[in-house]
C-alpha positions as CSV (number, residue, x, y, z in Angstrom):
1,M,37.6,135.9,49.6
2,G,36.6,134.4,52.9
3,R,36.3,130.6,52.3
4,I,38.6,129.7,49.4
5,P,38.2,126.1,48.1
6,Q,41.4,124.6,46.8
7,E,42.4,121.8,44.3
8,K,44.2,118.8,45.8
9,G,47.8,120.0,46.1
10,V,50.3,118.5,43.7
11,R,53.5,119.9,45.1
12,G,55.0,122.0,47.8
13,S,53.6,123.0,51.1
14,Q,50.0,123.0,50.0
15,K,50.3,119.3,49.0
16,W,52.1,118.2,52.1
17,L,49.9,120.1,54.5
18,Q,46.8,118.5,53.0
19,V,48.5,115.0,53.3
20,A,49.5,115.6,56.9
21,V,46.0,116.8,58.0
22,D,44.4,113.9,56.1
23,E,46.7,111.1,57.1
24,K,49.1,112.0,59.9
25,P,47.8,115.0,61.8
26,D,49.9,114.4,64.9
27,I,53.0,115.2,62.8
28,L,51.8,118.8,62.9
29,K,51.3,119.1,66.7
30,P,53.9,121.3,68.5
31,E,55.9,119.7,71.3
32,S,54.2,122.0,73.8
33,Q,50.7,120.9,72.9
34,R,49.6,117.9,75.0
35,T,46.1,117.3,73.8
36,P,45.1,116.4,70.2
37,I,44.3,119.2,67.7
38,R,41.1,119.1,65.7
39,W,42.0,120.4,62.3
40,L,39.4,122.6,60.7
41,S,41.4,123.5,57.5
42,P,42.5,122.2,55.1
43,L,40.0,119.3,55.0
44,R,39.2,116.9,52.2
45,E,35.5,117.1,53.0
46,D,35.6,120.9,52.8
47,A,37.3,121.1,49.4
48,Y,40.6,121.7,51.1
49,A,39.3,125.2,51.7
50,E,41.6,127.9,53.2
51,Y,40.1,130.8,55.1
52,S,40.8,134.5,55.3
53,G,39.2,137.7,56.6
54,S,36.3,137.3,59.0
55,A,35.7,133.8,57.6
56,F,38.7,132.4,59.5
57,L,37.2,133.8,62.7
58,D,33.8,132.1,61.9
59,R,35.6,128.8,61.3
60,L,37.3,129.0,64.7
61,G,34.1,130.0,66.5
62,L,35.5,133.5,67.3
63,E,32.5,135.6,66.1
64,R,32.8,137.7,69.3
65,V,36.0,139.4,68.0
66,K,34.8,140.1,64.5
67,E,33.9,143.7,65.2
68,A,37.3,144.4,66.8
69,M,39.1,142.7,63.9
70,A,37.3,144.9,61.4
71,A,38.8,147.9,63.2
72,F,42.2,146.3,63.4
73,W,42.7,144.9,59.9
74,P,41.1,145.2,56.4
75,E,38.6,142.5,55.4
76,R,41.0,141.0,52.9
77,G,43.3,139.7,55.5
78,A,45.8,136.8,55.8
79,V,44.8,133.6,54.0
80,W,45.6,130.8,56.5
81,D,47.2,127.6,55.3
82,G,45.6,125.7,58.2
83,L,43.3,126.2,61.2
84,G,42.8,124.1,64.3
85,I,41.4,124.0,67.8
86,A,42.1,122.1,71.0
87,N,39.7,122.9,73.8
88,E,39.8,126.7,74.1
89,R,43.1,127.1,72.2
90,V,43.2,128.0,68.5
91,F,46.0,127.3,66.0
92,L,46.9,129.5,63.0
93,V,49.1,127.7,60.5
94,E,51.6,129.1,58.1
95,A,53.2,126.3,56.0
96,K,56.4,126.4,53.9
97,S,58.4,123.7,52.0
98,H,61.3,125.9,50.8
99,I,62.9,129.0,52.1
100,R,62.1,131.1,49.0
101,E,58.5,131.0,50.2
102,F,59.5,132.6,53.5
103,F,61.3,135.5,52.0
104,S,58.1,137.2,50.9
105,G,57.7,140.6,49.5
106,H,56.1,143.8,50.7
107,C,52.5,144.7,51.5
108,G,50.4,144.7,48.3
109,A,47.4,146.6,49.6
110,S,46.5,149.4,47.3
111,S,43.9,151.6,49.0
112,A,45.1,154.3,51.3
113,E,42.6,153.3,54.0
114,S,43.7,149.7,54.0
115,R,47.4,150.6,54.1
116,K,46.8,153.0,57.0
117,R,45.0,150.2,59.0
118,I,47.7,147.7,58.2
119,R,50.4,150.2,59.2
120,N,48.7,150.9,62.5
121,A,48.3,147.2,63.3
122,L,51.9,146.4,62.4
123,D,53.2,149.4,64.4
124,E,51.1,148.3,67.4
125,T,52.4,144.8,67.2
126,S,56.0,146.0,66.7
127,R,55.8,148.2,69.8
128,A,54.3,145.3,71.9
129,C,57.3,143.2,70.9
130,H,59.8,146.0,71.7
131,A,61.2,145.8,68.1
132,S,64.1,148.1,67.5
133,G,65.9,149.5,64.5
134,G,63.0,151.0,62.7
135,A,62.6,148.4,60.0
136,D,59.4,148.9,58.0
137,W,57.2,145.8,58.7
138,M,55.2,146.5,55.6
139,E,58.3,146.2,53.4
140,F,60.3,143.3,54.9
141,F,59.1,139.8,55.6
142,Y,55.5,141.0,55.2
143,Q,53.9,137.6,55.3
144,Y,55.6,136.9,58.6
145,T,54.8,140.3,60.1
146,N,51.1,140.2,59.2
147,R,50.8,136.7,60.7
148,M,52.4,138.0,63.9
149,A,49.9,140.9,63.9
150,H,47.0,138.6,63.7
151,L,48.4,136.5,66.6
152,Y,48.9,139.7,68.6
153,F,45.3,140.8,67.9
154,L,43.8,137.5,69.0
155,R,45.8,137.4,72.2
156,R,45.0,141.1,72.9
157,E,41.3,140.1,72.7
158,G,41.8,137.3,75.2
159,V,41.9,134.4,72.7
160,D,44.3,131.6,73.6
161,A,45.9,131.7,70.1
162,R,49.1,130.2,68.8
163,L,50.9,130.7,65.5
164,V,52.3,127.4,64.1
165,N,55.0,127.6,61.5
166,V,55.0,124.3,59.7
167,C,58.5,124.0,58.0
168,F,58.6,120.9,55.9
169,L,61.9,119.0,55.5
170,N,63.2,117.1,52.5
171,D,61.0,118.5,49.8
172,T,63.6,117.9,47.2
173,E,61.2,118.7,44.3
174,M,61.1,122.2,45.7
175,G,64.7,122.4,46.8
176,G,63.7,122.6,50.4
177,P,65.8,122.4,53.6
178,R,66.9,119.0,54.8
179,E,67.6,120.1,58.4
180,P,65.7,122.2,60.9
181,A,68.8,124.4,61.3
182,E,68.3,125.7,57.8
183,W,64.8,126.9,58.7
184,K,66.0,128.3,62.0
185,A,68.6,130.4,60.2
186,A,65.9,131.9,58.0
187,F,63.7,132.8,61.0
188,D,66.8,134.3,62.8
189,T,67.4,136.4,59.7
190,A,63.9,137.7,59.7
191,R,64.0,138.5,63.4
192,Y,67.2,140.4,63.0
193,V,66.0,142.4,60.1
194,L,62.7,143.2,61.9
195,G,64.5,144.2,65.1
196,L,62.9,141.6,67.2
197,P,64.6,140.4,70.4
198,V,65.0,136.7,70.9
199,R,62.3,136.8,73.5
200,H,59.4,139.1,73.0
201,A,55.7,139.4,73.9
202,L,54.6,136.9,71.3
203,S,57.5,134.5,71.2
204,R,56.1,132.0,73.6
205,Y,53.0,131.7,71.5
206,I,54.8,131.0,68.2
207,D,55.6,127.3,67.5
208,Y,57.8,125.7,64.9
209,V,57.3,122.1,63.7
210,Y,59.5,120.4,61.1
211,P,57.6,117.5,59.5
212,D,59.8,115.3,57.2
213,I,57.9,114.6,54.0
214,D,59.6,111.2,53.8
215,L,57.4,110.2,56.7
216,L,54.3,111.4,54.7
217,Q,55.1,109.2,51.7
218,K,55.2,105.9,53.6
């Protein structure tokens, strides 16, 4: 774990994120971001590596929060599809090309200590967002909730962090959505199940971009 080299993607979100970073990086920039983003992953010259655990902090130059992260989350943390920086702002990317990817399963951590730490982190994040209804964030939309927890942690530690959900359109090979509205409905479902209000402590720091892969094939 840590730095995870990847083969060149042949289909799905892995392929199209690599293509976008290589050839048309501006297609990934959220509307709210005015200055260019320097992408640090996935890069051709870095074996398209993805980063997880403390390695993603090293990649972003955030060594100062590694000790706090070790207390917040187990070392085998989220594997980020992409990482970028713009001045002092950091970008954490989760990419999807079809909705089945989004409806992820439950937490797979096996050790009691890891599960306890994850539970505490998710509970802290849930409370900060004023989530209601008592949904178990370890059991429902776990990939989404653990990414939110990482965003919460970084912002708690004073890092100008943003979570970018890259939702590709027109990936017909994977049966993906054709319109942003389809993705928006999926995220609305997740927020409803998780008890999240429309606006919460992290919502202003979560971006959604909808790159059309037809534009990446020209």
